[in-house]
C-alpha positions in Angstrom: 69.7 -69.2 40.6 67.0 -72.2 40.2 68.3 -75.4 38.6 66.3 -76.3 35.3 65.2 -79.6 34.3 64.7 -80.3 30.8 61.7 -82.6 29.6 60.5 -84.1 26.1 61.4 -81.4 23.8 63.1 -79.6 26.0 63.7 -76.0 24.4 67.2 -75.2 23.0 66.8 -71.8 22.9 69.6 -69.5 24.5 67.0 -66.8 25.4 64.7 -69.8 27.2 67.3 -70.9 29.9 68.3 -67.8 30.7 65.0 -66.9 31.7 64.9 -70.2 33.3 68.0 -69.5 35.1 66.9 -66.1 36.0 63.9 -66.9 37.7 62.8 -68.2 42.0 59.6 -68.7 41.1 58.3 -72.0 39.8 58.3 -71.7 35.8 58.4 -73.6 32.6 58.5 -73.3 29.1 55.6 -74.4 27.0 54.1 -74.6 22.9 51.4 -72.6 22.1 49.2 -75.5 22.5 50.1 -74.9 26.6 52.4 -78.5 26.3 55.4 -78.4 29.1 58.8 -78.8 27.4 61.4 -77.4 30.3 60.5 -76.8 33.8 63.0 -75.3 36.5 63.7 -76.9 39.6 61.1 -74.2 42.0 58.2 -75.7 39.8 58.9 -79.6 40.6 59.0 -78.7 44.1 56.2 -76.7 44.9 53.8 -78.3 42.0 53.0 -82.0 42.9 51.8 -83.0 39.0 54.4 -84.4 36.9 54.8 -81.8 34.1 56.0 -84.5 31.9 52.6 -85.7 30.8 51.0 -82.5 31.5 50.3 -79.1 30.1 49.7 -75.4 32.1 46.1 -75.4 31.9 46.1 -78.6 33.6 48.5 -77.7 36.2 46.9 -74.1 36.9 43.0 -73.6 36.2 43.5 -69.9 35.3 39.8 -68.9 33.6 41.1 -65.3 32.1 43.6 -67.9 30.0 46.5 -65.5 30.2 48.5 -67.8 27.5 46.4 -67.9 25.0 46.1 -64.6 25.0 49.8 -63.8 24.9 49.8 -66.0 22.3 47.1 -63.9 20.2 48.9 -60.5 21.2 52.5 -61.2 21.4 52.9 -59.1 24.8 53.0 -60.3 28.5 50.3 -61.2 30.0 49.2 -62.3 33.6 46.0 -64.3 35.1 45.5 -65.7 38.5 44.7 -68.8 39.3 44.4 -71.9 41.5 46.9 -75.1 41.2 45.2 -77.9 40.4 44.6 -80.8 43.7 45.6 -78.2 46.1 43.8 -74.8 45.9 46.5 -73.0 46.0 45.8 -69.4 44.4 49.2 -68.6 42.3 50.0 -65.5 40.1 49.9 -66.5 36.0 52.5 -64.4 34.5 53.3 -65.4 30.5 55.6 -64.1 28.1 55.7 -65.0 24.8 58.9 -66.0 22.7 58.7 -64.8 18.8 60.7 -66.7 16.2 60.2 -65.6 12.5 56.6 -63.7 12.8 55.1 -65.7 15.4 55.2 -67.3 18.8 57.2 -70.7 19.0 57.1 -71.1 22.8 56.4 -69.4 25.9 57.6 -69.1 29.5 55.2 -69.1 32.4 55.9 -68.5 36.0 53.8 -69.2 38.9 53.5 -67.0 42.0 52.5 -66.8 45.3 50.8 -63.6 45.2 51.5 -60.6 47.8 48.2 -58.7 48.0 49.1 -55.0 49.6 45.3 -53.9 48.4 44.1 -56.1 51.3 45.5 -54.3 53.8 43.6 -51.0 52.8 40.7 -52.8 51.6 37.9 -51.5 53.7 38.6 -48.0 52.6 39.3 -48.8 49.1 35.5 -50.1 48.9 34.0 -47.2 50.9 35.9 -45.2 48.3 34.8 -46.3 45.1 30.9 -47.4 46.9 30.9 -43.4 47.3 32.1 -42.6 44.2 28.7 -41.2 41.8 30.1 -42.8 39.0 31.3 -46.7 38.1 34.6 -47.2 39.3 36.5 -50.8 40.0 40.1 -51.5 41.1 42.5 -53.8 39.3 45.6 -55.2 41.1 48.6 -55.6 39.5 47.7 -59.6 38.8 44.8 -57.9 36.8 42.6 -58.8 39.2 39.2 -56.9 39.7 39.8 -56.2 43.7 36.9 -54.5 44.2 33.9 -52.6 42.3 31.7 -49.8 42.7 27.6 -49.6 43.2 28.0 -47.3 40.5 29.4 -49.9 38.2 26.2 -51.9 38.6 23.7 -48.9 37.7 26.2 -48.7 34.6 26.7 -52.0 33.2 23.6 -53.6 35.0 26.4 -56.6 36.0 26.0 -57.1 39.9 29.5 -56.1 41.3 30.1 -60.1 42.7 29.5 -61.3 39.2 33.1 -59.3 38.5 35.1 -58.9 41.8 37.6 -61.6 42.4 38.1 -62.0 38.6 40.7 -61.7 35.4 39.5 -57.9 33.9 39.0 -60.1 31.2 36.1 -61.2 32.7 34.5 -57.3 31.1 34.9 -58.3 27.5 33.7 -62.6 28.3 30.3 -60.4 29.8 29.8 -58.3 26.8 30.8 -55.4 28.5 33.4 -54.2 26.0 34.6 -56.0 22.6 37.9 -57.0 22.0 39.5 -54.2 20.5 38.6 -51.5 22.9 39.8 -54.2 26.2 43.2 -55.0 24.7 43.4 -50.9 24.0 43.0 -51.3 28.0 45.4 -53.5 28.9 48.2 -51.7 27.2 47.2 -49.0 29.4 47.0 -51.1 32.4 50.3 -52.5 31.6 52.0 -49.0 31.3 50.6 -47.6 34.8 52.6 -50.5 36.5 55.4 -50.5 34.5 55.4 -46.4 36.0 55.4 -45.7 32.6 52.6 -42.6 33.2 50.3 -41.2 35.8 47.1 -41.5 34.6 45.5 -42.5 31.0 42.0 -41.8 29.7 40.4 -44.4 26.8 37.0 -43.2 25.9 35.4 -46.1 24.6 32.0 -48.1 23.4 30.5 -49.6 25.6 27.7 -51.7 27.0 25.5 -49.8 29.4 22.3 -50.4 31.2 19.5 -50.3 28.8 21.6 -50.0 25.9 25.3 -48.5 24.8 26.8 -45.8 25.6 30.0 -43.7 25.3 32.6 -44.1 28.6 35.7 -41.9 29.5 38.1 -44.4 31.5 40.0 -42.5 33.7 43.0 -44.9 35.3 44.8 -43.8 38.0 47.7 -45.7 39.5 48.3 -46.7 43.4 51.6 -46.6 44.9 52.8 -48.2 48.1 56.6 -47.7 48.3 57.1 -46.4 45.4 55.6 -49.5 43.2 52.1 -49.5 41.1 50.7 -52.0 43.6 46.7 -51.2 41.8 44.8 -49.5 39.5 41.8 -47.3 39.8 39.8 -47.3 37.2 36.8 -44.6 37.2 34.5 -44.7 34.5 31.7 -41.8 33.5 29.2 -41.8 30.8 29.9 -39.2 28.6 27.2 -40.4 25.7 25.6 -36.9 26.0 28.6 -34.9 26.0 29.9 -36.6 23.2 26.9 -36.7 20.9 26.8 -32.2 22.3 30.6 -32.7 20.8 29.5 -34.1 17.7 26.8 -31.9 17.5 28.9 -29.0 18.1 31.3 -30.5 15.7 28.6 -30.6 13.1 27.5 -27.6 14.0 30.7 -26.0 13.1 31.4 -27.4 9.9 27.5 -26.3 8.7 28.8 -22.4 9.7 31.9 -23.2 8.4 29.7 -23.9 5.1 27.4 -20.9 6.1 30.6 -18.5 6.6 31.9 -19.4 3.3 28.1 -19.0 1.4 27.6 -15.8 3.4 27.9 -12.4 1.4 30.4 -11.0 4.1 34.1 -11.0 4.0 36.0 -12.8 7.2 40.0 -12.1 7.2 41.8 -13.3 10.0 45.6 -12.0 10.9 47.9 -14.0 13.0 50.0 -11.8 15.2 52.8 -11.2 12.8 50.1 -8.9 10.6 49.7 -11.7 8.1 46.5 -13.4 6.7 45.8 -16.6 8.4 42.1 -16.9 7.5 39.6 -15.1 4.6 36.3 -16.6 3.4 32.9 -15.6 2.4 30.8 -14.7 -1.0 32.1 -10.7 -0.8 35.7 -11.9 -2.1 34.1 -12.6 -5.5 33.8 -8.8 -5.6 37.7 -8.3 -5.4 38.3 -9.5 -8.4 40.6 -12.3 -7.0 41.6 -15.6 -5.8 41.3 -15.6 -1.8 43.9 -18.3 -1.6 46.6 -15.4 -3.4 45.7 -13.4 0.2 47.0 -16.6 2.7 50.1 -16.2 4.0 50.7 -12.6 2.8 51.1 -9.5 4.8 47.6 -7.6 5.9 49.0 -4.6 3.0 48.1 -6.7 0.5 44.3 -5.5 1.0 45.8 -2.4 0.3 45.1 -1.6 -3.7 41.4 -3.0 -3.1 40.5 -1.3 0.6 43.3 0.7 2.2 40.4 1.7 4.6 40.4 -1.8 6.2 44.6 -1.9 6.0 44.5 1.0 8.8 41.9 -0.7 10.6 43.6 -4.2 11.0 46.7 -1.8 12.4 44.7 -0.9 15.0 42.9 -3.7 15.8 46.6 -5.5 16.0 47.2 -3.1 18.2 44.7 -3.9 20.7 41.7 -1.1 19.6 38.6 -2.4 18.5 37.4 -0.4 15.5 34.8 0.0 12.9 35.3 1.4 8.8 33.7 1.8 5.9 35.3 0.7 2.9 33.6 1.3 -1.0 34.9 -1.8 -2.6 33.9 -1.9 -6.5 31.0 0.6 -6.0 29.5 -1.6 -3.3 29.9 0.3 0.3 30.7 -2.4 3.2 31.1 -1.6 7.1 34.2 -3.7 8.8 34.2 -4.7 12.3 37.9 -4.6 13.8 38.3 -6.7 16.3 42.2 -8.0 18.2 42.3 -11.5 18.6 44.0 -12.4 22.6 44.2 -16.1 24.3 44.7 -16.3 27.8 47.6 -17.4 30.0 47.7 -17.8 34.0 50.0 -16.2 35.5 51.9 -17.3 38.6 49.7 -15.4 40.8 46.6 -17.0 39.6 45.6 -14.7 37.2 44.2 -14.2 33.8 45.7 -11.8 31.6 45.0 -11.8 27.4 48.1 -11.3 25.3 47.0 -10.4 21.2 47.4 -13.2 18.9 46.1 -11.4 15.8 43.1 -9.4 14.6 39.6 -10.6 12.9 37.5 -8.5 10.3 33.9 -9.2 9.1 32.9 -7.0 6.4 29.1 -6.9 5.5 27.9 -5.1 2.1 25.2 -2.3 3.6 25.0 -0.6 0.2 21.1 -1.9 -0.3 20.5 -1.2 3.2 22.0 2.1 3.4 20.0 3.0 0.4 16.9 1.9 2.0 17.8 3.6 5.0 18.2 7.1 2.5 14.5 6.0 1.2 13.3 5.5 4.1 14.5 9.4 5.6 14.0 11.0 2.9 10.3 9.1 3.0 10.2 10.2 6.3 11.0 13.6 6.3 8.5 14.2 3.3 5.9 12.3 5.8 7.3 15.0 8.3 7.1 17.9 5.6 3.7 16.6 5.1 2.1 16.3 8.3 3.5 19.8 9.1 2.8 21.8 6.2 -0.2 20.6 6.7 -3.3 23.4 7.1 -5.0 20.8 9.5 -3.9 20.0 12.7 -2.6 16.4 12.5 -1.5 14.0 16.2 -0.1 10.7 16.6 -0.8 9.5 20.2 0.7 6.0 21.5 -1.6 3.2 23.1 -1.9 5.0 26.6 -2.6 8.0 25.1 0.7 9.7 25.1 0.9 12.6 22.3 4.2 11.3 19.8 4.0 13.5 17.4 1.8 17.1 16.6 2.2 19.0 13.9 2.5 23.2 13.4 -1.2 23.6 12.6 -2.1 21.9 16.0 0.5 23.6 17.8 -1.0 26.8 16.5 -4.8 26.0 17.5 -3.4 25.0 21.3 -1.1 28.3 21.5 1.1 25.8 22.7 4.8 24.8 22.6 5.9 21.7 20.6 7.9 20.0 23.9 5.1 20.9 26.2 2.4 18.6 24.1 4.6 16.0 23.1 4.3 13.3 26.3 0.9 14.9 27.6 -2.7 13.5 27.2 -5.4 14.7 26.5 -6.5 15.5 29.9 -3.8 17.4 29.7 -4.2 19.6 26.5 -8.1 20.1 26.2 -10.4 20.7 28.9 -13.5 18.6 30.1 -15.9 17.5 29.0 -14.3 17.9 25.5 -10.8 15.8 26.4 -13.5 13.0 27.6 -15.6 12.9 24.5 -12.0 12.5 22.2 -10.4 9.9 24.9 -13.6 7.8 24.0 -13.7 8.1 20.5 -9.9 7.1 20.9 -10.4 3.8 22.9 -13.0 3.5 20.6 -10.7 3.2 17.9 -8.2 0.9 19.5 -10.3 -1.7 20.8 -12.4 -2.3 17.0 -8.7 -1.8 15.1 -11.1 0.7 12.3 -11.1 4.1 11.6 -13.6 6.1 12.4 -14.4 10.1 11.5 -16.7 11.8 13.9 -17.7 15.5 13.8 -17.3 17.5 17.2 -18.2 21.0 18.4 -15.6 22.9 20.1 -15.5 26.7 21.5 -13.4 29.3 18.8 -12.2 33.2 19.0 -15.6 34.0 16.9 -18.0 31.3 18.2 -18.5 27.7 17.6 -16.4 25.9 15.6 -17.5 22.3 14.0 -14.5 20.0 13.8 -14.0 16.8 11.7 -12.0 14.3 13.7 -11.0 11.4 11.9 -9.0 8.7 13.7 -7.6 5.8 12.0 -5.1 3.5 13.9 -1.4 3.1 12.7 0.7 -0.2 13.1 4.2 -1.4 13.7 6.3 -3.7 11.3 4.7 -6.9 13.3 1.3 -5.7 12.8 0.2 -5.0 15.6 -1.6 -1.5 16.6 1.2 1.0 18.2 -0.9 4.1 18.6 -3.8 6.2 16.6 -3.3 9.0 14.2 -6.2 12.2 14.5 -6.6 14.2 11.4 -8.6 17.5 12.8 -10.3 19.6 10.0 -12.4 23.0 10.7 -15.4 22.6 8.7 -17.6 25.4 10.2 -17.9 26.8 7.1 -18.2 23.4 5.1 -21.2 22.6 7.0 -22.4 26.4 6.4 -22.0 26.1 3.0 -24.0 22.4 3.2 -27.2 24.5 4.7 -26.5 26.9 2.2 -26.5 24.6 -1.0 -29.8 22.5 0.4 -31.3 25.5 0.7 -30.1 26.7 -2.4 -30.8 23.1 -4.1 -34.5 23.8 -2.5 -35.0 27.1 -4.8 -33.2 25.4 -8.3 -36.0 23.0 -7.4 -38.7 26.4 -6.9 -37.3 27.2 -9.9 -37.2 24.5 -12.1 -40.8 23.5 -10.6 -41.9 27.2 -11.7 -40.1 26.6 -15.3 -42.1 23.2 -15.8 -45.4 25.3 -14.6 -44.5 27.5 -17.8 -45.8 24.5 -20.1 -49.3 24.0 -18.8 -49.4 28.2 -19.2 -51.2 28.8 -22.7 -51.5 32.9 -22.4 -49.4 35.5 -20.8 -51.7 36.0 -17.9 -51.4 32.5 -17.3 -47.4 32.4 -17.3 -47.2 35.4 -15.0 -49.5 34.4 -12.6 -48.1 31.3 -12.3 -44.5 32.4 -11.7 -45.6 34.5 -9.0 -47.6 32.4 -7.2 -44.9 29.5 -7.0 -42.2 32.0 -5.8 -44.6 33.9 -3.5 -45.6 30.5 -1.9 -42.2 28.9 -1.1 -40.5 29.4 2.4 -37.9 31.4 1.1 -39.9 34.3 -0.7 -42.5 36.7 1.0 -43.4 38.4 -2.1 -42.5 38.6 -6.4 -44.7 40.8 -8.8 -44.3 41.2 -12.5 -44.7 44.6 -14.7 -44.6 45.7 -18.2 -45.0 48.8 -20.1 -46.7 50.6 -22.9 -45.2 51.8 -25.9 -46.0 55.5 -25.2 -44.7 55.0 -21.1 -41.8 55.1 -19.1 -43.5 53.6 -16.0 -42.9 49.7 -15.7 -46.7 48.7 -14.3 -47.7 45.7 -12.4 -49.7 43.5 -13.9 -49.3 40.2 -11.6 -48.6 39.8 -8.1 -48.5 37.5 -4.9 -47.4 36.9 -1.6 -48.1 39.3 2.2 -47.7 42.7 0.0 -50.4 43.1 -2.4 -50.5 47.0 -0.6 -46.9 47.5 -1.4 -47.6 48.4 -5.1 -49.7 50.9 -4.5 -47.4 52.6 -2.5 -44.6 52.6 -5.3 -43.7 53.8 -8.8 -41.4 52.4 -10.7 -39.7 54.2 -13.9 -37.2 53.1 -16.9 -35.9 56.7 -17.0 -33.5 58.4 -15.0 -35.4 60.8 -11.6 -36.4 60.2 -8.8 -38.3 56.6 -9.7 -36.3 55.8 -12.0 -32.2 54.0 -12.2 -33.2 51.6 -9.4 -32.6 48.0 -9.5 -35.8 47.0 -11.4 -35.1 49.7 -14.3 -32.0 48.5 -14.6 -32.4 45.3 -15.0 -35.1 46.1 -17.7 -33.2 48.5 -20.0 -29.6 46.4 -19.7 -31.8 42.7 -20.0 -29.5 41.8 -16.4 -30.3 40.6 -13.3 -29.7 42.9 -10.7 -30.2 42.5 -6.7 -30.0 44.7 -3.7 -28.7 42.1 -1.0 -29.8 44.8 2.0 -32.6 47.0 1.5 -32.1 48.7 4.8 -28.9 50.2 3.9 -28.3 49.8 0.5 -28.4 53.8 -1.3 -29.4 52.5 -4.5 -32.7 50.9 -3.1 -33.6 54.5 -0.8 -36.7 55.7 -3.1 -38.8 52.4 -2.1 -37.0 51.9 1.1 -39.8 52.8 3.5 -42.7 50.9 2.1 -40.2 47.6 1.4 -39.0 47.8 5.0 -42.3 48.2 6.7 -43.9 45.8 4.5 -40.7 43.2 6.1 -38.1 43.0 3.0 -34.7 42.9 3.9 -33.5 41.9 -0.1 -34.6 41.9 -3.6 -34.3 40.6 -6.6 -35.1 42.2 -10.0 -34.9 39.9 -13.2 -35.6 40.7 -16.9 -38.1 38.5 -18.7 -36.2 38.5 -21.8 -36.2 36.5 -25.1 -33.3 36.6 -27.6 -33.1 40.2 -27.8 -36.2 41.5 -26.8 -37.7 42.2 -23.3 -41.0 41.3 -22.8 -41.5 42.2 -18.7 -39.8 42.2 -15.5 -40.1 39.8 -12.5 -39.5 41.1 -8.8 -39.0 38.9 -5.8 -38.5 39.8 -2.2 -37.3 37.6 0.9 -37.5 38.7 4.2 -33.5 38.5 5.8 -30.9 40.7 3.5 -28.6 38.6 1.8 -30.9 35.8 0.4 -30.0 35.2 -3.0 -26.5 33.6 -3.4 -24.6 33.8 -6.9 -25.7 30.2 -7.7 -29.8 31.5 -6.6 -29.2 34.4 -9.2 -28.0 32.2 -11.9 -31.2 30.5 -11.3 -33.3 33.6 -11.4 -31.4 34.4 -14.6 -32.3 31.0 -16.1 -36.5 31.7 -14.1 -36.3 34.8 -16.7 -35.5 33.3 -19.9 -37.9 30.3 -20.1 -40.7 32.8 -18.5 -39.6 35.6 -21.3 -39.9 32.4 -24.2 -42.9 31.3 -22.5 -44.6 34.7 -22.8 -42.9 35.0 -26.8 -44.7 31.8 -27.2 -47.8 33.2 -25.8 -47.5 36.3 -28.0 -47.1 33.8 -30.9 -49.4 31.6 -30.4 -51.8 34.5 -30.3 -50.6 35.7 -33.8 -50.9 32.4 -34.8 -55.0 31.7 -34.0 -56.1 35.0 -34.1 -59.2 35.8 -36.4 -57.1 39.8 -36.5 -53.8 40.7 -37.1 -51.1 43.4 -37.6 -49.6 44.0 -40.8 -46.1 45.7 -39.8 -43.9 46.9 -43.2 -40.7 48.2 -42.2 -38.9 50.1 -44.2 -34.9 49.4 -44.3 -31.9 51.7 -45.7 -27.8 51.0 -45.6 -24.9 49.9 -47.4 -25.8 45.8 -47.2 -24.9 43.3 -50.0 -27.9 42.7 -51.3 -29.1 46.8 -51.9 -25.6 47.7 -53.4 -26.3 44.7 -55.7 -30.3 45.4 -56.3 -29.6 49.0 -56.8 -26.5 48.2 -59.2 -28.1 45.1 -61.7 -31.5 47.1 -61.3 -32.8 43.4 -59.7 -34.8 42.3 -57.1 -34.5 39.8 -54.2 -36.8 38.4 -51.8 -36.2 36.7 -48.9 -38.7 34.7 -47.5 -40.0 31.0 -45.6 -37.6 31.4 -42.2 -37.3 28.4 -40.2 -35.7 28.2 -37.1 -33.1 25.5 -36.3 -32.6 24.2 -33.0 -29.3 26.6 -32.4 -30.8 29.6 -33.6 -29.9 29.7 -36.5 -32.6 30.5 -39.2 -32.9 29.0 -42.6 -33.7 31.2 -45.6 -34.4 30.9 -48.8 -33.7 33.5 -51.8 -35.3 33.9 -54.6 -33.6 36.5 -57.5 -35.7 38.5 -60.2 -34.7 40.1 -63.1 -30.8 38.9 -63.4 -28.8 36.1 -63.1 -29.5 33.9 -59.6 -25.3 33.7 -59.3 -25.2 37.6 -58.8 -27.6 37.5 -55.6 -25.2 34.4 -54.5 -22.5 36.2 -54.7 -23.9 39.0 -52.6 -24.9 37.1 -50.1 -22.2 35.4 -49.6 -20.7 38.6 -48.4 -22.8 38.9 -45.8 -21.3 38.9 -42.6 -24.1 36.1 -40.9 -23.9 34.2 -43.6 -22.6 30.3 -42.2 -23.5 28.7 -45.4 -25.3 29.1 -49.2 -26.8 26.1 -50.9 -28.4 26.3 -54.6 -31.6 24.7 -55.3 -32.1 23.5 -58.3 -35.6 25.2 -59.1 -36.4 27.4 -62.3 -38.6 29.8 -60.4 -37.2 29.8 -57.3 -36.2 29.8 -54.8 -32.7 29.4 -55.8 -30.6 29.0 -52.6 -31.3 28.4 -48.9 -29.5 30.3 -46.4 -28.3 29.4 -43.4 -27.7 32.7 -41.2 -26.6 33.4 -37.5 -27.9 36.4 -36.7 -30.9 37.0 -38.7 -34.2 39.9 -38.2 -36.4 37.1 -38.5 -35.1 35.1 -35.5 -35.5 38.7 -33.7 -39.3 39.2 -34.9 -39.8 36.1 -33.4 -38.4 36.7 -30.1 -40.5 39.5 -29.7 -43.7 37.7 -29.8 -44.1 38.9 -34.3 -44.0 36.5 -37.6 -41.6 37.8 -40.4 -43.5 37.2 -43.7 -40.7 38.3 -46.2 -38.1 40.6 -47.1 -37.8 42.4 -50.7 -34.6 44.1 -51.6 -35.0 46.4 -54.9 -33.7 49.0 -55.8 -31.4 49.5 -53.3 -34.5 49.6 -50.2 -35.6 46.4 -48.3 -39.1 46.6 -47.2 -39.9 43.7 -44.3 -43.7 42.7 -43.9 -44.3 41.5 -40.5 -47.3 40.1 -38.8 -48.4 40.6 -34.7 -50.8 39.8 -32.7 -53.5 43.3 -32.6 -52.5 43.8 -28.8 -49.0 43.6 -29.5 -47.0 46.8 -28.8 -45.8 47.8 -31.9 -42.4 49.5 -30.0 -41.5 45.7 -29.3 -41.1 45.2 -33.3 -39.7 47.9 -33.7 -36.7 47.4 -31.3 -36.0 44.2 -33.0 -36.0 45.5 -36.2 -33.3 48.2 -35.0 -31.3 46.1 -32.8 -30.7 44.1 -36.6 -30.4 47.2 -39.1 -29.2 50.6 -38.9 -32.0 52.5 -40.0 -35.3 51.6 -40.0 -38.6 52.9 -40.7 -42.0 52.3 -40.0 -43.8 52.7 -43.4 -47.3 50.7 -42.5 -49.4 49.8 -40.1 -53.0 48.0 -41.0 -54.7 45.8 -39.1 -56.9 43.2 -41.0 -59.2 40.0 -40.3 -57.8 37.2 -41.7 -60.3 34.7 -43.1 -57.6 32.0 -44.5 -56.2 29.2 -41.8 -52.8 31.1 -40.9 -50.3 27.9 -42.6 -52.1 26.4 -44.9 -55.2 26.4 -47.4 -57.7 23.2 -46.4 -59.8 21.4 -43.8 -58.8 21.8 -40.3 -56.5 24.0 -37.9 -53.1 23.0 -39.0 -51.7 25.6 -37.6 -52.5 24.4 -33.9 -52.0 20.8 -34.7 -48.1 21.2 -36.1 -45.3 21.9 -33.3 -42.7 24.3 -34.4 -40.1 21.5 -35.2 -42.7 19.5 -37.3 -43.6 23.0 -39.3 -39.7 24.0 -39.8 -38.9 20.2 -41.2 -42.4 20.4 -43.4 -41.4 23.4 -44.9 -37.8 23.1 -45.3 -38.9 19.6 -47.9 -41.2 22.0 -49.2 -38.9 24.1 -50.5 -36.1 21.8 -50.9 -37.9 19.7 -53.6 -38.1 16.7 -51.6 -41.8 15.8 -52.6 -41.0 16.4 -56.4 -40.1 13.6 -58.7 -37.3 12.6 -58.6 -36.3 14.2 -55.6 -34.2 17.7 -55.9 -32.7 16.6 -51.8 -32.8 14.2 -50.0 -33.1 13.6 -45.8 -29.3 13.4 -44.8 -29.1 16.9 -46.9 -31.7 18.3 -45.0 -31.2 16.9 -42.0 -28.3 18.7 -42.3 -29.5 22.4 -42.9 -31.3 21.7 -40.0 -28.2 20.5 -37.7 -30.1 17.8 -36.5 -30.0 14.1 -37.6 -31.4 12.2 -40.3 -33.5 9.8 -38.3 -34.8 12.8 -36.1 -35.3 14.2 -39.2 -37.5 11.7 -41.1 -39.3 11.1 -37.0 -40.7 14.6 -37.6 -41.3 14.7 -40.9 -43.2 11.5 -40.8 -45.1 12.9 -37.5 -45.7 16.1 -39.5 -47.4 14.4 -42.4 -49.7 12.4 -39.7 -51.1 16.0 -38.0 -51.3 17.2 -41.8 -53.6 14.5 -42.3 -55.3 14.1 -39.5 -56.4 18.2 -39.9 -57.9 17.2 -43.7 -59.7 14.4 -42.6 -60.8 14.7 -39.1 -62.9 17.5 -40.3 -64.8 16.0 -43.0 
């Protein structure tokens, strides 16, 4: 045992005495300030300095100052130093003694260092230099005995600045801070004490170029069962820690997202109890999700029994997909077993089931959309397949993807043979080449195009309209083309017919317009025949009529290439060999008749030879009618059979009416302008209301001053003599053709204005004559009619017969007209007034418009003529101007 020597301020602590006695190396007891109080014999023998006048710092120069560290930490510290005056290195160990919460004294030992590290220094240095990480070795005296080149790369501090120095130099150099230093020292002491195989400390340190996170892996080095040194491998884990932090942040965000996602996630442990559940859709369960935690999975039975069954199978190691309906919503759940790996003795990883997880997604809206898409797709396919037009879809390579039944029928191929084939596989050249050119042009431009192609068909050439359009995918990229083929052969034929018809209609309209310049019947007939014969569609045209005493239709005008044709034929309106043909039928019935094929139609047999010799293939017979009167017949011939379509026939019907009107107008003009007229008086019998009233009351009715309105109604004026005028009004109201009757305030007549829808005056006008007045007396009616002297009386008689049941011609006389036709006075007023102006003037005069005060206003008179009041006033003023011009211009 060593001898204890007391100096000034010797310690009286028994523990201190025991420590000094137990130490063979030089040892002292000092205060916290380092002043030596007690020392032992080995210290006095080996240390030359006088301990009574010294402190620990004066005895040993120890850069790491283990005494200060021991006082600060209250723990044993070790340092290396040099004994003053001798240059001898010693290991300084400081053991602090605490009393009442503070260090009161410390026992310091000075030992000769034994260096097991020195024997293997070369090996250690080679090892640490070869390491990629920063490596340094610390011996039991806490001295850094070797550092690798990686240490310099990590810290930027040369190894010579730390080798041979106490580890405290790492703190002095600013590589680590105090807290990290003390944590590392505790790890070193634990390793030197044999308390652990290795220790790992992660800390933030200063690295070359900034700060970073390093991992210190401290491993002890043993010799003879004693730890002689510790190797610290320092690895830069800055990026790893950053990734770890980012991963932790991502996990936190993922947890937040999962908690807010419209899903349900449930985890159960190996015992089948709910370990975790989250997701917004737990709100659909109308319960607190916390209620399920720790409960058996059967807790979900009331709300979703299908998932419970899936969980049981997942716990048995089976992955399943279940569909469940919760509160009217449909959820799709994927249930999988959870497992963890364990390493067996043979080095195999075996998985053991530890629970199950289920993730359920609300697929209600998705299923609804999918159903809608499927429904639309089915509808689209049905529409495509039911289309009479061939429809096909091709991809960008030209392979057919979809074809409908119409296309398969046209090709005569099965669907399997077409789908996947190309245009060249389906169509022959050069059609396939042209169709491919069209398809590629659409793909390049991205725009649809419509083209027409002529294809060979069973009945000859077909004209097909191809509409080719690109179709795009969800990303907007062109995926291929859709082609719709339509057979427009008939349409093209109809288009040609329409163009021809339009030209024919224009010809008819031109002929109608030309009639306005023809003032005589002869001019009207010549205009029509010449216009028709000059066209490219017809070869020959003629107009014929018949005399009253004859049944034969005699040509009156003709034009075209076959003048001698009329000399070879005879047409009559009665039955017989030359009667009953299309011309006679049209004349008798007033309806257009057509012969589509002269060479084969038996109805045209009597005239076939002459017609064929003149090159005629078809003909049409058009009656020239106006009202109930037929003024003649128009016959038109074409070179080709079936030259007259229904629309052409409708146009000819209009032409016949226009020509009939023009002929009637010409006759009426002759009547107005002629110096001699034919006066006809007809006697009418029947049980008509006015006839019976005149017979019953012995009165007389006079109907005159007929005015024709624009809608073929006629306004007549009724004068009643020999009885109360109301008797005549009552009888008139019983007329079947009376539309309106209005009383006039005139004592001497006329007494009433009547508007009739089927008047004899209109029938006479259509026949080219003028009804002057009608008189009913003693149950018999008489109608006085004026007609041109050369007018066929039979036309007038037929007009009267069409209106009355029993008519007789009572008188016929021709007289020379000495007065002006419509107005006594100066000038030819009748020639100056239009029919409408004349009707307006007559209506205004006979209705008391010119009386004072006026007996009728313009609105009332306009209504009676079925025209607007402004139109009535316009015609009235123009009529006044014409009358005044006729009066004053002749003076």
